[in-house]
C-alpha positions in Angstrom: -20.2 17.3 -41.9 -18.0 17.7 -38.5 -20.4 20.3 -37.2 -22.8 17.2 -36.7 -20.4 15.1 -34.9 -20.3 15.1 -31.3 -16.8 16.0 -29.8 -15.2 15.3 -26.4 -16.9 16.5 -23.5 -17.1 17.0 -19.6 -19.3 14.9 -17.2 -19.5 13.3 -13.8 -19.8 9.8 -13.1 -23.2 8.9 -11.3 -22.8 5.0 -10.9 -19.8 2.5 -11.7 -20.3 -1.3 -12.2 -16.7 -2.5 -11.3 -17.7 -6.4 -11.4 -17.2 -6.6 -15.3 -14.1 -7.3 -17.6 -14.3 -3.6 -18.5 -16.1 -1.3 -15.9 -19.4 0.3 -17.0 -20.3 3.7 -15.6 -23.5 5.8 -15.8 -22.6 9.4 -16.2 -24.3 13.0 -16.6 -22.9 15.1 -19.4 -22.7 19.0 -18.3 -25.1 19.8 -20.8 -27.7 17.3 -18.5 -27.4 14.4 -20.8 -27.2 10.9 -19.1 -24.8 8.1 -20.5 -25.8 4.6 -19.6 -23.4 1.8 -19.7 -20.2 3.7 -21.0 -17.0 1.8 -20.7 -14.4 3.3 -18.3 -11.0 2.6 -19.8 -7.8 2.8 -17.5 -4.2 2.4 -17.9 -3.1 -1.2 -17.9 -1.9 -2.3 -14.4 -4.0 0.4 -12.8 -7.8 0.2 -11.8 -9.9 2.0 -9.4 -13.6 2.3 -9.0 -14.3 6.0 -9.0 -17.0 7.3 -6.4 -20.1 9.3 -7.8 -19.5 12.7 -8.3 -16.1 12.0 -9.8 -15.6 14.3 -13.2 -14.8 12.6 -16.4 -13.8 13.3 -19.8 -16.3 11.7 -22.2 -15.3 10.5 -26.0 -18.2 9.7 -28.1 -16.8 7.2 -30.6 -17.7 8.0 -34.1 -19.5 11.4 -32.6 -22.3 9.3 -31.4 -22.8 9.9 -27.4 -24.6 6.5 -27.2 -21.3 5.0 -28.0 -19.0 7.0 -25.4 -16.2 5.9 -23.5 -14.7 7.3 -20.2 -10.9 8.3 -21.0 -10.0 10.1 -17.8 -11.3 10.6 -14.5 -10.6 13.5 -11.8 -11.9 13.8 -8.1 -11.2 17.2 -6.5 -12.6 15.9 -3.4 -9.9 13.4 -2.8 -7.0 14.3 -5.0 -3.5 14.6 -3.4 -2.4 18.2 -3.9 1.0 20.2 -3.9 3.1 17.1 -5.3 6.2 18.2 -6.7 7.3 18.1 -10.4 8.0 14.4 -11.1 6.1 13.0 -7.8 3.5 10.3 -8.5 0.6 9.2 -5.9 -2.2 6.7 -5.8 -4.8 7.1 -3.2 -8.5 6.1 -2.3 -11.6 8.2 -1.1 -10.6 7.1 2.6 -7.0 8.7 2.7 -4.9 5.4 2.3 -1.9 6.7 0.2 1.3 5.8 -1.7 3.2 8.8 -2.7 6.7 8.5 -4.8 8.4 11.7 -3.6 11.6 13.4 -4.8 14.6 12.0 -3.4 13.7 8.5 -4.1 11.6 8.5 -1.0 8.2 6.2 -1.2 5.7 7.1 1.9 2.9 5.0 2.6 0.0 6.3 4.7 -2.8 3.5 5.7 -4.5 2.0 8.7 -3.3 -1.8 7.8 -0.4 -2.7 5.4 -0.7 -6.2 4.3 1.6 -8.1 2.1 0.9 -11.6 0.7 3.7 -13.3 -1.0 5.4 -16.4 -1.3 8.8 -14.9 -0.6 9.5 -11.4 1.1 13.2 -10.1 0.4 14.5 -7.0 2.1 17.8 -5.7 1.0 18.9 -2.5 3.0 21.4 -0.5 4.7 19.5 0.1 8.0 16.2 -1.7 8.9 14.4 0.5 11.8 10.9 -0.8 12.9 9.0 1.5 15.7 5.8 -0.1 17.4 4.2 2.1 19.6 2.2 -0.7 21.0 3.2 -4.1 20.1 5.1 -6.3 17.5 4.0 -9.6 16.9 6.1 -11.9 14.7 4.6 -15.3 14.0 7.0 -17.7 12.6 7.9 -21.5 12.7 11.5 -20.1 12.7 13.1 -16.8 13.0 16.5 -16.6 11.8 19.7 -14.0 12.6 22.8 -13.8 10.9 24.3 -11.8 13.6 23.5 -10.6 17.2 20.0 -10.1 18.6 19.5 -7.8 21.3 16.7 -6.8 23.9 17.7 -3.2 24.8 19.8 -4.9 27.7 21.8 -7.5 26.6 22.3 -9.8 23.4 22.0 -13.6 22.9 25.5 -14.1 22.8 26.2 -12.3 25.9 23.4 -14.2 27.8 24.7 -17.5 26.4 28.2 -16.8 27.5 27.1 -15.9 31.1 25.1 -19.0 31.1 27.9 -21.4 29.8 30.4 -20.1 32.3 27.9 -19.6 35.2 28.3 -21.8 38.6 26.9 -21.4 42.1 28.0 -20.4 45.5 26.7 -22.5 48.5 27.4 -21.7 52.0 29.2 -24.1 54.3 30.7 -27.1 53.2 28.7 -27.5 49.8 31.1 -25.3 48.0 30.8 -24.4 44.3 29.1 -26.3 41.6 30.3 -27.5 38.5 29.8 -25.3 35.1 26.5 -26.4 33.6 26.8 -29.9 31.5 24.7 -28.6 28.8 25.8 -25.5 27.1 23.2 -23.0 25.8 
């Protein structure tokens, strides 16, 4: 009886419909058979739209090829290789990637990194930002709890200089008073 039941087999995806609640795929089995509208199951919280040519493992439910589901996918063309034991990565076919590495390092490589959230908190001992061109901050109010520096001076040093400055005038004009409004 078991001899007539189709076992799990390998194939390649030829099309993915990602607009549905559970993605449906078209796949070609390695024996040449074509599967239509097989469901692509993925782990909760993770989803992808694998490109055509991605390898897959096909599980025929009840041993019937017409009732198959895809339980795993792999694409050797795009997969990140040489991860150390225990490291994890997510990646796209364009090379964007997030790699969780040994040493509690999270490495992100992409063209645009966009975060949309109600509140963004960063709690860190050191925070370095390097921009090779320009850094823009568009905000109604930018606060700092301590010094702000521009590479030559700090805001407090500029404030002290302004608040204590006067002007020397030649001749009988003398010296002006300190500013009547403090910075």
